[in-house]
C-alpha positions in Angstrom: -41.5 11.3 -33.2 -39.2 12.9 -35.6 -39.9 12.7 -39.4 -36.3 11.5 -39.7 -37.2 8.4 -37.9 -40.1 7.5 -40.3 -37.6 8.3 -43.3 -34.8 6.3 -41.9 -37.2 3.2 -41.4 -38.7 3.6 -45.0 -35.1 3.9 -46.9 -33.4 1.3 -44.6 -35.0 -1.9 -46.5 -31.9 -4.4 -45.4 -28.9 -4.0 -43.1 -27.1 -2.8 -45.8 -29.3 0.1 -46.5 -29.2 0.9 -42.8 -25.4 1.2 -42.7 -25.5 3.4 -46.0 -27.9 5.7 -44.2 -25.9 5.6 -40.7 -22.8 6.3 -42.5 -24.2 9.4 -44.1 -25.5 10.8 -40.8 -21.9 10.0 -39.3 -20.2 11.9 -42.0 -22.5 14.7 -42.0 -21.6 15.2 -38.2 -17.9 15.1 -38.3 -17.3 11.4 -37.7 -14.2 9.8 -39.5 -14.0 6.6 -41.1 -11.6 4.0 -39.8 -10.5 0.6 -41.6 -9.9 -2.6 -39.9 -7.0 -3.3 -42.3 -5.1 -0.1 -41.4 -3.4 1.5 -38.2 -5.9 3.8 -36.5 -4.7 7.3 -35.2 -7.3 8.6 -32.7 -7.3 11.3 -30.1 -9.1 12.9 -27.3 -12.1 14.7 -28.4 -12.4 12.6 -31.8 -15.3 11.0 -33.7 -14.9 7.9 -35.5 -16.8 4.8 -37.2 -15.6 1.4 -38.4 -17.8 -0.9 -40.7 -17.7 -4.5 -41.2 -19.3 -6.5 -44.2 -21.0 -3.3 -45.2 -23.9 -4.4 -42.6 -22.7 -3.5 -39.1 -21.0 -0.3 -37.9 -19.9 0.8 -34.7 -19.4 4.5 -33.9 -17.7 6.2 -31.0 -16.7 9.3 -29.4 -13.6 9.8 -27.4 -14.3 12.0 -24.3 -12.2 12.9 -21.2 -9.7 10.1 -20.6 -9.2 10.6 -17.0 -11.8 8.0 -16.7 -11.1 5.8 -19.3 -14.2 3.3 -19.5 -16.8 2.5 -22.2 -20.7 3.4 -22.5 -22.0 1.1 -25.1 -25.3 1.1 -26.6 -25.8 -2.0 -28.8 -28.6 -2.5 -31.4 -29.2 -4.8 -34.4 -29.9 -3.6 -37.9 -31.3 -6.6 -39.4 -35.0 -7.5 -39.6 -36.9 -10.8 -40.5 -37.3 -11.1 -44.2 -37.3 -13.5 -47.0 -33.9 -14.0 -48.8 -33.6 -14.9 -52.4 -31.5 -18.2 -53.3 -29.1 -18.3 -56.4 -30.9 -19.7 -59.6 -33.9 -17.9 -58.2 -36.4 -18.1 -61.0 -39.1 -20.6 -60.9 -41.6 -21.2 -64.0 -45.1 -22.4 -63.3 -47.1 -21.7 -66.7 -46.8 -18.2 -67.6 -45.6 -17.2 -64.3 -42.1 -16.4 -63.1 -41.7 -16.6 -59.3 -38.7 -16.2 -57.1 -37.3 -19.0 -55.0 -36.9 -17.6 -51.4 -36.2 -18.9 -48.0 -37.0 -17.7 -44.4 -34.4 -15.1 -42.9 -35.2 -14.8 -39.1 -38.7 -15.4 -37.3 -41.1 -13.5 -39.4 -44.8 -13.8 -38.9 -45.0 -15.2 -42.6 -48.8 -14.7 -43.4 -48.3 -11.0 -42.8 -46.1 -10.7 -45.9 -49.1 -11.7 -48.3 -50.6 -9.2 -50.5 -48.2 -6.4 -49.8 -46.0 -4.5 -51.8 -42.6 -6.1 -51.6 -39.3 -5.0 -53.1 -36.0 -6.8 -53.8 -33.4 -5.2 -51.9 -29.8 -5.9 -50.4 -26.4 -6.0 -52.0 -24.7 -7.5 -55.4 -21.2 -8.2 -55.7 -19.8 -6.9 -59.1 -16.5 -8.3 -60.7 -14.5 -6.2 -63.3 -11.0 -7.1 -64.3 -10.4 -9.4 -61.1 -11.9 -6.5 -58.7 -14.8 -7.4 -56.6 -17.1 -4.6 -55.4 -20.0 -4.6 -53.3 -22.9 -2.5 -54.1 -26.4 -1.7 -52.1 -29.4 -2.0 -54.6 -33.3 -1.7 -54.6 -35.4 -3.1 -57.2 -37.4 -0.4 -59.1 -40.5 -2.4 -59.3 -42.7 -4.4 -56.9 -43.2 -8.0 -56.2 -46.2 -9.6 -54.4 -47.1 -12.9 -52.6 -50.8 -13.5 -53.4 -52.9 -15.2 -50.7 -54.9 -18.2 -51.6 -58.5 -17.1 -51.6 -61.0 -18.4 -49.0 -62.7 -20.3 -51.6 -59.9 -22.7 -52.1 -58.8 -22.6 -48.3 -61.9 -22.7 -46.5 -60.1 -23.3 -43.1 -57.9 -20.4 -43.6 -59.3 -18.6 -40.6 -59.0 -21.4 -38.4 -55.1 -21.2 -38.6 -53.2 -22.9 -41.4 -49.7 -23.9 -41.3 -47.6 -22.0 -43.8 -45.0 -23.8 -46.1 -42.2 -21.5 -47.0 -41.0 -23.4 -49.9 -44.8 -23.4 -51.4 -46.7 -20.5 -50.1 -44.2 -17.7 -49.7 -42.7 -17.4 -53.3 -43.2 -14.1 -54.8 -44.9 -13.4 -58.0 -42.3 -11.7 -60.1 -43.2 -11.4 -63.9 -45.1 -13.1 -66.8 -43.5 -15.1 -69.3 -39.6 -14.4 -67.9 -37.2 -16.8 -68.3 -34.4 -15.4 -66.2 -34.1 -13.2 -63.0 -32.8 -9.9 -64.2 -29.8 -9.1 -61.9 -28.3 -6.7 -64.5 -31.2 -4.3 -64.3 -30.8 -4.3 -60.6 -27.1 -4.1 -60.5 -26.7 -0.8 -62.8 -23.6 -2.4 -64.4 -20.8 -0.7 -65.7 -18.6 -1.7 -68.6 -16.7 -5.0 -68.3 -18.8 -5.6 -65.2 -20.8 -8.7 -64.2 -22.8 -9.8 -61.2 -20.9 -12.6 -59.3 -23.2 -13.2 -56.3 -25.5 -11.4 -54.0 -27.3 -10.9 -50.8 -31.1 -10.1 -51.7 -34.1 -10.1 -49.7 -37.9 -9.8 -50.3 -38.7 -6.9 -47.9 -42.0 -5.2 -47.0 -41.9 -1.6 -49.1 -45.0 0.1 -47.4 -44.5 3.6 -46.1 -44.6 4.1 -42.5 -47.6 6.0 -41.0 -49.0 7.4 -37.8 -52.5 6.2 -36.6 -54.9 6.6 -33.8 -57.3 9.5 -32.8 -54.4 11.7 -31.9 -51.9 10.1 -34.4 -50.3 8.6 -31.1 -49.5 5.3 -32.7 -46.8 4.8 -35.1 -46.6 1.8 -37.8 -43.8 0.9 -40.0 -41.9 -2.3 -41.5 -38.7 -3.0 -39.5 -39.5 -0.9 -36.2 -37.6 -4.1 -34.4 -34.9 -3.0 -34.1 -34.0 0.0 -36.7 -35.8 2.3 -34.3 -33.3 1.8 -31.6 -30.4 1.9 -33.8 -31.4 5.2 -35.0 -31.9 6.5 -31.9 -28.6 5.3 -30.4 -26.9 7.2 -33.3 -29.0 10.5 -32.7 -28.0 10.0 -29.0 -24.2 9.5 -29.9 -24.4 12.7 -32.3 -26.0 15.0 -29.9 -24.9 14.0 -26.4 -22.3 16.5 -26.0 -19.4 16.5 -23.7 -18.8 13.5 -21.5 -16.0 11.6 -19.9 -14.7 8.2 -21.3 -15.5 6.4 -24.7 -19.1 6.5 -26.2 -20.0 3.8 -28.3 -22.9 2.9 -30.7 -22.7 -0.6 -31.8 -25.2 -1.2 -34.6 -24.8 -5.0 -35.6 -26.1 -7.7 -37.7 -27.8 -10.9 -37.8 -29.3 -10.9 -34.5 -32.6 -12.3 -35.9 -30.6 -15.5 -36.9 -28.4 -16.0 -33.6 -25.6 -13.3 -33.9 -23.2 -16.0 -34.8 -21.2 -14.3 -37.6 -18.1 -11.9 -37.9 -20.5 -8.8 -37.8 -22.9 -10.2 -35.2 -22.9 -9.9 -31.5 -21.5 -13.2 -30.9 -18.7 -12.4 -33.4 -15.4 -10.1 -32.4 -16.3 -6.8 -34.1 -17.3 -4.9 -30.8 -14.5 -6.7 -28.8 -12.0 -5.9 -31.5 -12.9 -2.2 -31.6 -12.7 -1.9 -28.0 -9.4 -3.2 -27.9 -7.9 -1.3 -30.6 -9.4 2.0 -29.4 -7.3 1.0 -26.2 -4.3 0.0 -28.1 -4.6 3.3 -30.4 -4.7 5.3 -27.1 -1.5 3.7 -25.8 -3.5 1.9 -23.0 -2.0 -1.6 -22.1 -3.9 -4.8 -21.5 -4.1 -4.1 -17.8 -5.6 -0.7 -18.5 -8.1 -2.2 -20.9 -9.5 -4.8 -18.3 -9.8 -2.1 -15.5 -11.6 0.0 -18.2 -14.1 -3.0 -18.9 -14.6 -3.5 -15.1 -15.9 0.2 -15.2 -17.9 0.1 -18.2 -21.5 -0.4 -19.0 -23.5 -1.8 -21.9 -27.1 -1.3 -22.9 -28.6 -4.0 -25.2 -31.3 -1.8 -26.9 -34.0 -4.3 -28.6 -37.6 -4.1 -28.2 -40.3 -5.9 -26.1 -43.6 -6.6 -26.2 -46.6 -4.4 -25.0 -49.7 -5.5 -23.5 -51.8 -6.5 -26.4 -55.2 -4.9 -26.7 -57.1 -8.3 -27.8 -54.7 -10.6 -25.7 -54.0 -9.5 -22.4 -53.7 -13.0 -21.1 -50.3 -13.3 -22.9 -48.8 -10.5 -20.8 -47.2 -11.0 -17.1 -49.6 -10.8 -14.1 -48.3 -7.8 -12.6 -45.9 -6.3 -15.1 -48.1 -5.0 -18.1 -46.0 -2.6 -20.3 -48.2 -0.5 -22.5 -47.5 1.8 -25.6 -46.8 5.2 -24.3 -45.5 4.1 -21.0 -42.0 4.8 -21.8 -38.6 2.8 -22.2 -38.9 -1.0 -21.2 -36.3 -2.2 -18.8 -36.2 -6.0 -19.6 -35.7 -8.7 -17.0 -35.4 -12.4 -17.2 -34.5 -14.8 -14.1 -32.5 -17.4 -16.8 -30.6 -14.4 -18.2 -32.2 -14.3 -21.9 -31.6 -10.6 -20.9 -28.5 -9.4 -18.9 -30.4 -6.9 -16.5 -30.1 -7.7 -12.7 -30.9 -5.7 -10.0 -27.8 -3.6 -9.8 -27.8 -2.6 -13.6 -31.7 -2.1 -13.3 -31.0 0.5 -10.7 -28.2 2.2 -12.5 -30.5 2.6 -15.5 -33.4 3.7 -13.4 -31.3 6.4 -11.5 -30.0 7.6 -15.1 -33.3 7.8 -16.3 -34.8 9.5 -13.3 -32.2 12.2 -13.4 -33.0 13.1 -17.0 -37.0 12.6 -16.4 -37.2 9.6 -18.8 -40.3 7.5 -18.5 -39.6 3.8 -18.2 -41.6 0.5 -17.2 -40.6 -3.1 -16.3 -40.8 -5.8 -18.7 -41.1 -9.6 -17.8 -42.4 -12.6 -19.7 -44.9 -14.6 -18.4 -43.7 -17.6 -16.2 -45.3 -20.2 -18.4 -43.9 -18.8 -21.8 -40.5 -19.0 -23.4 -38.5 -15.7 -23.7 -37.0 -14.3 -26.9 -33.4 -13.5 -26.5 -31.5 -10.5 -27.9 -27.8 -9.4 -28.3 -26.8 -8.2 -24.8 -25.8 -11.9 -23.7 -24.0 -12.6 -26.9 -21.9 -9.3 -26.5 -21.1 -9.9 -23.1 -19.7 -13.2 -23.9 -16.6 -11.3 -25.5 -16.5 -7.9 -23.4 -17.7 -8.8 -20.0 -19.0 -5.6 -18.2 -22.1 -4.5 -16.3 -25.0 -4.1 -18.6 -28.8 -4.1 -19.0 -31.4 -4.8 -21.5 -33.9 -2.0 -22.6 -36.0 -1.4 -25.4 -39.3 0.2 -27.1 -42.5 -1.3 -26.3 -44.2 -2.5 -29.5 -46.8 -4.6 -30.9 -46.8 -7.2 -33.7 -42.9 -8.1 -33.6 -41.7 -9.6 -36.8 -44.7 -8.9 -38.6 -44.1 -7.4 -42.3 -45.5 -4.2 -40.3 -45.2 -3.4 -36.5 -46.3 -0.8 -34.3 -45.3 1.4 -31.2 -46.1 4.9 -29.8 -44.5 7.8 -31.2 -43.9 9.3 -27.7 -41.6 6.1 -26.6 -39.2 6.9 -29.5 -38.7 10.3 -27.8 -38.4 8.9 -24.4 -35.7 6.3 -25.7 -33.6 8.9 -27.5 -33.8 11.2 -24.6 -32.8 8.2 -22.3 -29.7 7.1 -24.6 -28.5 11.0 -24.6 -28.6 10.8 -20.9 -26.7 7.5 -20.5 -23.9 8.7 -22.7 -23.8 12.0 -20.8 -23.3 10.1 -17.3 -20.3 9.3 -15.5 -20.5 6.1 -13.7 -17.7 5.1 -11.0 -17.7 1.6 -9.5 -16.3 1.7 -6.0 -16.2 -1.0 -3.3 -19.1 1.0 -1.3 -21.3 1.4 -4.2 -22.1 3.1 -7.6 -21.7 6.7 -8.1 -24.1 8.0 -11.0 -23.6 11.5 -11.9 
């Protein structure tokens, strides 16, 4: 696993931070920014990106247009966390704590007794102009667990009350939450609002006898987002339009303008076609010849709870990329799309393994199905194999990241032709 992956996970504390990091990578590799509020002038062999809300970014390259189609990798850059409310300060005696609410389906006890930082964005106003800025607290906060002497049944399973148990310790003898220190205000500026989160600030690390494992906050799903950008930047020449869509709010259902169930991806695809002077008929033909990979993680066989895994499909850390399947379409993979992915990976010597949930357990969902409600095309769900999903610190195998990046680069470099007789993969 590359050192840059660890650095990206460490600095991408929120979706806003992740987009800042990705923007820097894209600019350094010759991608040009486009604005949704302006006309686009794009051309063959060009490289571009578009942002929305400061928390979602779609990058694309334009290859040979004899084969006008899209090859899309969709991932998300948000992770479960604790979000600060307005009027955040709570006073309990000499203590000042912060009023937070859950964002996404976090394993809440995993946030106890860790170094946490306040991170996200603040909205500043000066002379009638509003400006957004990504911020990170220079200090840590901490959620202290209740000691076993005061909670004797803690190891038997205790319900967590987010309003009572998850309020972080902020300061002694404070009467206000100091936004000005976070915001680095200039003259005449004031903070009007914010989207701030409590996030795990622990450093990523390798572990295991041979350092084969990798642990970090926010592996789900920043690791796939980073792999998709690296694959897009380094895939070289290919036909059609290669797209990396890094979307927001998957952890809370994707039902936002910047989420997979919004119109961001659809609008970008339509505007690419319009800017290249393809009409609606050509656009719909392109969708019918296109393919989407929804890249989000899945569960590995747990070393202490093997009974939680399917009887005959037992993916393991280090076994390669997951191809995720679900009969009731929580994942978009079907037999044909699975075969396409396997063929691409076989040609590139990428290791992969099948993922199915146990039939008596409810599946999670991801962004593939949401995206295809707006941009109908063939597709499949894939992901890294991981443990401790939605914990404050998750883990995976270092080698699986390399397989994912190689697999996505192979996908971008592949030309797919859909014919009445079948699919040509070359």
